[in-house]
N, C-alpha and C positions, 0 to 999 in steps of 0.2 A: 184183477189190481187192489194193490195194497190198501186196507178199508180208508184211511186217512187221504188217500191223494185226491185232490180235490179232483183231477181232469188231466190229460196230458196231450201235451202239444207234439204237435206235425214231426218236433225234432227227434221228439221222445219214440214215437210210434218211426218212424224212417229206420232209426236205428234200432229198433226192437224188431221192426220185418228182416232187416240183413241180419240180424244176425241169429235168430232162430229158422231164416231162410239161408243159414249157412252161405252166403253174398258176398263175404269178405273174403278177398285174396293176403295172405302172410307174405309180408313182407321179411321180418325175421321174430327172432324169441329171444329171450334170455332170462336167466333167474336173478332173483334179487329176493338171498335168503331162504325162506319157506314160502317166498312167494312167484310165482309166474308172470311172465309179462312178456303178453306177445305186440307186434306192433303189425298190423294190418291195413290196406286200402278199402274204402266202402266207395258207394257212390258219387260223394260229393266233399268225402271227409279223409282224411291220413289219422286214425286211429292208436293209442295205447290201450294194451286191455290188460289190467293189473287183476289176478285172479288167484285168491289161495284156495286151494283144490278142494272143491267138495264144502266150500265154506261164502260163494259167492264174488265179488268184484266190485271193479272201476273201470267204467269205459272213459278215457283223457281224450277229447279231439287234442288235437297238434294240427291242423290245418282243415281250412275250410273252403271249398267253391261251390258258390248258388249253383251255377252252369253244370259242375262236374267234370272229371276229366282230368286225370293226374300221369304227366311222365315221370315215374319215380327211377333214384338209382340211387345207392349205398354210397355213399363218399370214407374215404381215410377217416377214421374218429380224431378230435383234436386232444388235448392232455386231458386225463380223465375221461373222458367218456366212451361210452360202453357203444353207443350208436350215433350216425351222423347221417343225415337222407338229405336227398335233396328233390325238391317236387318242382317241374314246370306244367304250368297252368296257365287258362289265359289271363288268368289274375298279373302273373309274371313267376317269378322264383320264390318258392317257400327254402330253406335250410332248418331242418331240425334235428337237432343235437340233444341226446339223451346222457346224464350224467346218474351214478347213482352211491351209493355208501351205505354199506353195512358193520361200519365201525361200533356205531351202538344200535338206535333203531333203523330199520332201514328207512332209508331216504332216496328218493327219485328227486331228478330234477328235469324237466322237458323247456329250452327256450328254441324259441320260434321266430324265423326273420321271415320277412319277404320285402322281394323289390320288385315294386310295380314295374307293370310295362309302358303304361301311361298312367299321369294324376290320376290317383285313384281314388273318388269320393268312395265313403261306407257309410249307406243309410241304416245298415245293421249289420248284425255278426253274431252269432247265438252262441250261447252260453259251452263251456268246455269238459263238463264233470256230469255223468252221470253214474250212479249207482245199480249194479245187477244182482241178482238172485243166482243161487246156485246152477240155473239153468240160462243165465244169462238173459233174465227178462225183468228189464228195470221199472215194469208196472208191477210186481209183485216181490220187491225187497223192501224190508221193514228196517226203519229205522227213524232216530231223530238228530235233527242241528240243534246243537245247543249254541255256537257262537257263532254271529254271519260278520260282516265288515258294515260299521256304521259310520256314517258319514266319510269323510277322507282319511279315517283312522286305516289301519294296516290294513290290505288287503289279504283277511284270512276268512276262512271254514273250520266249524270246528265240527264233525259231527262222528256217529259213529250209525254201524247197521249192524242190528240187532237177528234179523230172521233172511237170511243166514246168518251165522257169527262170525262175521269178516273179522269184527273188531273198531277201531277207532284210528279215525284220520284228521289231519291238521293238514291242509292245504292253505297254503301261501304263497299270493301274488304279487312276485317283487314288483312293485311299481316302482320304483328307482329308475330300473332300465327302460322301465314304458314312456320317461317322459319324451322322447323324441313324439311319439305316437301322440301325446297329450297337446304338443305344441303345433304338431301339423292339424291336426284335427277341430284345433280350440273344442278341447273337451276336459272334463276334469270329473277323475274317478270317483263318483261319490256312492257310496255303498254301490260300486262296482261286482263284488264279490259278493255271494248267497244261493237265491234260486228258490223255488218250491222242489218240494223233492217229486222226485228222485232228478231234474233236471238242477244240477249245482252249477256252483264255480265261479268261473269269470266272465262278465258278461262287458265285451271291451267297449266304453262310451263313444256315441254316435251323435252327430247334432240331431235337436231336436227336432221333430216332423213339423210340417208347416206345409203352406201353398208353396212358400219359397225358401225353402230349409237354406243354411251356412251352406257357403261353397266353398271348404276348408279340406282338397285332396291332401293325401298322403304324394310325395314325390317319385315323378318316374325315375327310376334305375337310380335310387337312394334303398339301402338296406335301413330296412324301421324294425325293430323289435315287435312281435307281435303279443307274445306271451313267453314269462320267464316263471312259471312253478315248480314250485317246491313242496313235494307229498311226504308227511312224513308216517307211518304205519305203527299202529299197533295191535297184537292180535287177541287182547281184551279190552271190551270197553262197558268200562265200567260205568253204573246208573247211579252211585253213590255222588253226593257232591264234593266230598274227600278227596276221594282217589281219583275221580273228574279232572278236580284242580288241579292234582299232583301232574296226573297224567298230559295235560295240554301246556303245562308250564315246560315240564320235560320236553315234548315235542316242540313246542315253542324255542328250546333252547337250541333242539338242531336243525331246527329248520334256520336261526340265525347264523348257525356256525356257515351256511351254505350262499350268505348274503357277502356283498362283496362292501365292508367297510368305510365309511366317508372317514376321509380326516379327521382331527382337530386340532386346533390350536391354544399353545398357550396365550390364559388371558389375565390380567392385570388386575386380580376384585382387591388386590389393596392400595391401588392408586384412587380405581372406583368407589372406594367404601370411603376415604379421603373426599374427594369432591363430592359426594353425595353428602357426607356427615356438614360439608362448607353450605351446599346449598340449602339443609334445611334449617342449618343456624339462621341464615341470611337472606334465602326468598322469600319475599313478603307472600306469596302465593302457599308457600310448605305451611306454615302455622297460622294458628290466631290464639289472641288470649281472652281468657273466661276465667272470671271470678280470680283475678289477680295470675293465673297460672296458662301455660305454655301447652298446646294442645295442638296434634298434627294432623291436617287437612287429610282426606280420602284422595282427592284429586286436586290438581290444581284452581284455584278460585271455584271448587266445586264441595256441593255437599255440607254437611255438616260433621265437626269432632266427632269421633265412636270411639266406644271403649276396643274394640275387637284393634282398631288401627293405634289406637294408643300403646296395647299390650305388646302388640307383635312389633313394630318398632320400635321400641325401648329392649324389650327382648332382644333383638338383634343387634341395638345398641351395647348391651351389656355383654352378650358374646361376643364382642370386638374388643370392647375396653378389658377384657380378660384374659384376651388373646393379645392384646398390646401389654399386658401388665400396668396399664395405669386407666382406670373409669375415664369416660369421656363426661367434658360439663353435660351434655342433653339428659345423661341420666336421671341425675338431680331435678331436672328440670321437666322430667317427661312424669317422672314417678309424682312428682308433688302434686297434679292435678288430679293423679285416681280416683282417690276418695269420692269427689267430684259427681261420679258415674254411682255411686251407691246409691240406692233406694231402701231407708229404714225402714219402711212400711213395710213393701215387698219381701225386704230383706235377701236382695240380690240386686247385683249391678245392672244398670239398663245397659241397653245402647249407646242414647245420645244423655248430653247433657238435659238439667233439666230445664235449659233455656231455649231448646230446639225451637226451627220456626215451625207454625203452622201448616205448613205444605208436605208436615213429615206427620206419619203416624205414630207417638211417640209409644204407644202400647203396645205396638208391633213386632214378634220376637222371629225372627228368620233363626229355625231351630238350630241351627249349626254354631250362628252368631253368641248364643248363649253359654257353651262350651270352651269353644276356643282362646278369649280373653283369659278364660280359669285356665284353661291348661298354659297359657303362656305365666300366667300367674304362681301358678304349681312349680315349674321349672325355675320360675326366679326365686319362689318360696327357698327350693333346696339348695338355692346357692346361698342362702342367707338373708334374704331382701325380708326386711318382717310387714314393711307393708304390703306389700305383694300376699304374703301371708294371710296378714288380718282381712283383706276384702275375699281373700278364696274362700278360709274359715266361716264369715259372714254368708257366701252366698251358697256354696255350696251343697248348703239343707235344701235351696229352693231349685234347685239342679236335679239333684234328687228327685223331687217332690214331682216335675215335669216328666220325669221319665218312666217313673210311677203312673202318673195319670194316665199316658198312653201306653202302655206297658212295653216299652222299648222300642215303640212303631213309630217315630214322630210325623207330622203333618210336614212341609214347608214352610208353612207360618201362623201365629196364634197369635192369641194376644194374652200380656204378660200378667195382665191384671186376674185370669179367672181360664186361664188355657183352653178359651174357647177357637175353636179350629176355622182361621180364615182361609186359608190355600191349604186343602185337604192332600192334594196332589200336585204332582208336575206334570208336562203338556202331557203325558200321554196316559193319563188319567186311571192309573193303576197304582201307583207306588208313590210314598213321600220322599224324607232324606233316609233313604236304606240304609247308609253309612254314617248317621249320627252314632248309631252306637257305637261305633267303631271308635270316634276322639272321644266319646265320654269314657269309654272304657280304661281306654287310656289314662286321660284324668283321672278317676277313680283310683286305676293302680299307683299314679303319684300322689296322691291323698295317703294313699296305705301305706309309701314309703315315708311321708312325712310325719303320720303320728301313728304307723302299726297297730290301725284299727281296723278291726277283722270285716266290720261294715261295708267298708269300700271295695275291698278283694270279691265280696259277694255280690256287689252292685256290678262291677267288672264283669263278672261268669256271667251275669243275668242279660246282661246287654249283649254281651258275646253270641250266648244260649241262643237269643231272641233272632238273630240274624239267619239262624242254619235256616236251609232251603232254597235262599236267596238265588243261586249258582250264577250266573251269567247277568241277573240284573241287579246285583247288589250294589253297582257303584251309584252313587248320586254327584258326587263332586271326587276328584282323584285323592286333592291329599286328603281328606277324610277316610278316604278307603287308605289310605297310606298308612295313616295310624292306629287304623283298625288292624291295617296287620300286623303292627308293631305293639299291638295291646295283647293281638296274640299271641304272639313270640313271648312278651313277659309274661303272660300265664302260663305259658308253657311252662318256663323258669320254674315259676313261683311254685305250681302244683302237680310240675311232675305227669301232668294226662297231657297225653301225647294227640288227644282230639283235636287242642287248641295249636300246636304246632299245623295240623293238618289245616285245623281253619284258619291260619293267617295265607294257607296257601288259595284258600277260596277268595279273600282279600285281594291276594296279589292277582291270581288268573282275569279276576276284570277290571284289574289297575291296569295291567298288560294290554288286556281285552280292547283297551280306552288310549294308546297309544297310536302315533305314527311311526311306525319303524318301517318309514323312507323318507328317500331325501327328495323334495318337489320343489322344480324347476319350474312351475308355473304359474307365468305373472311375476308378480315383485317374489315371490318366493326364491325365485333364482339368484337373489342379494342376501339372504340369510339361510341358515339352517333349519332345517325340521326334523332332522332324524330321531328316534326315539323322545319326539315331546309326549307331551299327555297331553289331549283335549281336555279343559279345566272340567267340562261337567258331561255327565252322560251322553247329552245329544248338543255338546255346544259345538261349533264351527273352529273356535279357535283355540289355540294353546295360550293360557294365563299364566304370568314371571310368577304372581301369588302360589299358587298352587303348584307352580314347579319347585319351587326352592321350601315351600313346605313339606313337599313329599321329600325334597331331597333329605332334610333336616327326619323326617321321621325312617326313611330308608338308614340314616345314619344310625338311628336306636335300634332299628330292627337288626342289623347285622352284629352290633356289638353285644346285645344278649341271643345271637345265634351262639351255633356251635360245629361238631366236626359232623351230627343228625342234618343238618340243613339237607337239603336238595340241591345239589351242585347247582343245576339249571336253573335256581331261585337264585343264589348266589352271584351267578354270570348275570343274568337280568338284570339286578341290582344294582347291581356295579356299575355295569356298561350304561343303564340308565344315569346316574350317577356323572359317569364320565362324559357323558354328551351333553349332560344337564348343564357342565361348569364350560363349556365352550358354547354352547346353541342360546343361553339366555343370554350373551353378551349384544346378541342383536336385537332384544328388547328397546337399548339404551337407543334412544334418538338418532344422534352423535355417532352409530356404528352402523347407521343406514343410508342409502341415499334420499337426500329430501325429498326427493320427487315425488317417490312411493308411498311416503306417507299420508295416511288420508286425510282429507280438508274438507270443511263446509262446504255442502251441510251433509256429506257422509260420515262425518264427525259429532259427534256426539258431545265430546269436552274438549277444555283447552289442550293445549299439547306447547310448549316452550320447548325445543330441539338444544338449547342452553341448558337447561337444567339435567342432573344427574340423576334422574328419577327416569323408571323402566317406562315404556308403553305397555297397556296392558295384555295386546289383542297383537298375535303371533300369527297368518293363516295359512295354511296347503293349498286352498283353494283359489290361487289366484286374486282374493280378494287384497284389499291397501289395509296394510297395519297403522296401528293407533284409530280404529273406527271409535273403539269403547273412549280410549281417551289416554291420559297417564299418570299412571300408579303411585301414587305419593306412598300410598299403605302395602307398595310390594317394595320400597326403596330398602328392606332387610337385607336385601337378597344380597346384595353385593357385598355385606357385610356376615352371612353366614357362610357364602361362598369364601370369602376370606380367610375366614378363621378355621375352616375346614381344610383348606385346599394349601393353604402355607402354613409352613411350620418353622418356626422360630427357634433358632439353636443359639445356645449358649455362649458367647464370644466368635461365633464364628463371621464370618463376612458374608455370608449368604444366608438368604432363607431359604428353604427346602418345599418345592413346590411340587403336588402329586396333585392325579388326574383321578385318582382312585383312593381308597379309605386309608391309610396309614394306621391300622391298629396299634404298633407298639414302636417305639423309636427309644432305643438304650446306648446313654453315651458309652463308650466299650474303651475310652482312650480319648487322649487329648484334643484329638483330632482325624476319631473313627468313630461311625456310628452304624448299629445293626438298624435295620426296618426291616418290619412284616407287612408286607400290602393284602389286603383283603377283599379280593374280586374274584372274576370268573379263572378257573385254572386253565382256561385254554386259551386268555386274552391278553392282551398288552396294555403299561399303561402308558402316558406321558410323565418322564420324574425330570425336574430341572434344577439348579441350582443358581438363584438369581440374587443377581448382587445388591446388596446394602445400599444405602447413600454413602457415599462418601469413602466405598472402602473396595478393594478391587479383588474379584474370584481368584482364586488358589489355585492350584494344579489339581485336579481330584482323579481318583478311581474307584468305579462303582464296579461290584464282583459281586458273581451269586456267591452262594455259601460254600458252592463247591470250589472256588479259585477260578472260576470262569469270567476274565474279563469284559464288561459291555462296554463297548466304545463311543461314545458320542456321534452322535447323530444330524447333530446342528451347534455351533459357537458364536457367541458376540461378545464384544465387553461385558456385556450386562446380563448374558445368559448362557447357561450349558445347557444343553438338553438330551437326554437319555430316551430311549423308548425298549421298555423291560417287560419282565413276568408280570401279570397284574396280581398272582399271589404267590406267597411266601417270601423266603429270607435274601436281603439286600445288605452286601455292606460296603462302606462307604468311606471314606479317605481323601485327606485333604494335605496340604502343605503347610508352613507357616505362611 
């Protein structure tokens, strides 16, 4: 038995006995590149054995019957299938379909449906994946699991088999197609994909065991998908975190192509921005006046004004004003009060105003809260904001001293006066805010851009270098991780040191590990979309609007600094995240949800006013009701960020040009002609629309590829013409007078 294996379950021992005793009956076999796949029947299971000759392999359970006994027959394969089986047993009828692809990395997809004979209770079901050595012995295979499902994030498992040298494998359970199982059994796939070596894979969620367990059977006579497993293989398993992260992202991109992607809808973020700005100005719950200045509240009637909120909302309002070509009056009002956050004695901005209530620890610093407002000050300063520049330059020295004091490994919380630690580590007691170095590095690079002072460049490098070795433990908070990736990309551009491009993949691997790459239909989630949402923290049960749009902003910067050397799968995944964010984020707004699914007291900690165009903080994939944390005024900049990136103003045109991926370039090539360059996945599609401007009519329009192929509209109304276009490359748009 491999030295680090703590023990073997009955299922491992049973499989081992069948393999070593050659008691399995072969049904079929086929090749998958340099892999061989054998389908066989055992005493209680139907198996797929995926082997690399002489270098070990995997056993993948397709169907299981506790009492044993199958009558198996081969069926005509469906489209793109290499094999389809039917297996009759005491439980009912299993149908097993297998697809493969060798177009890039080798990929195998196993789909299994069960039609029960009678209403079927499932008190337990074993995992489906076992690692084998060169002699088919699961007990002697040596390797390591690098990443497994966290909470209700993607049902993925990334591991390597070192002895023998089989290579690395990414296993993804497509949880979207398993929604009927979750609903029928009243279960949630929380950490369902994982396991203990060598018994890994998917553990179907079952009702909690008790004297009187819940009675929620699979219905008789209805086919329910039991598994939709996608496996991607590489023959080389790197133990270097840079290459391992690149391989993970590359393999995730291959698995992503096998997923049925949910649709997206056009969202009018321009109108939403206008409504949000009106509520910011008019709603008494949204702002407070102190020292004669206007301050944004974090939540309606909740908390106190703080510098992160003020800077974030100001930055979004400024972005929107620049997009409109006309600064909004709120800009000046919000900017005027910034200096009150500055503490001249400590030479830094503080989180709260000097008159904050006694119920707050005014000296407590949440590590990322120090740097995020400074990041927004730097962005504002680069656009000519002298107030923001002055505050940034007066505070940045303190930020650097904090980084040096903690050796670029920040705790969760410390005292602003003397750096004494208040909370060292997060809930798992191992790490603090592991990705603060990422946002710190990006801040330093903006300061370098502002001043040309090499001190800031050295600081950025030191912060990124200090995070080396964190592997899949790098993420603390999603948006900080996204900014870390952007910092690495910019460092690569500045220094030409390829390590930083590779290190950006470590940040991105951790980010996408914490995404929900599935569409939940569990409970209230059936009324909104979850696909490709990032949970806000490494261990959070929910997606949050602030982390959603701030990551979107960071990824815009990442792609802007990238080039042709960027791993194609990375460009695709980032493009897809941003595309789905523009659609999914709409459902954070209370008026986009059924009123009866929003959390209410006592299960709601904040005030929610559905008439205000401010987003809820929290959406869940696990069946919990949204809005438990409350309504997030500090996330109201989302609408303005999304509007200014997705809707493009074309001079003298009667329409706005909407695109749900980043448009890297727009060139006016004629009086009524444009050339567009889209910057997302080369195998993906994007939504592009002409949106009628007020008091104008939509013209006749023609959209074509650079090769002259006309792209027909797939939807048209008096207010909008919709196209579905390739997400990467050049397009030509022409319209009539």
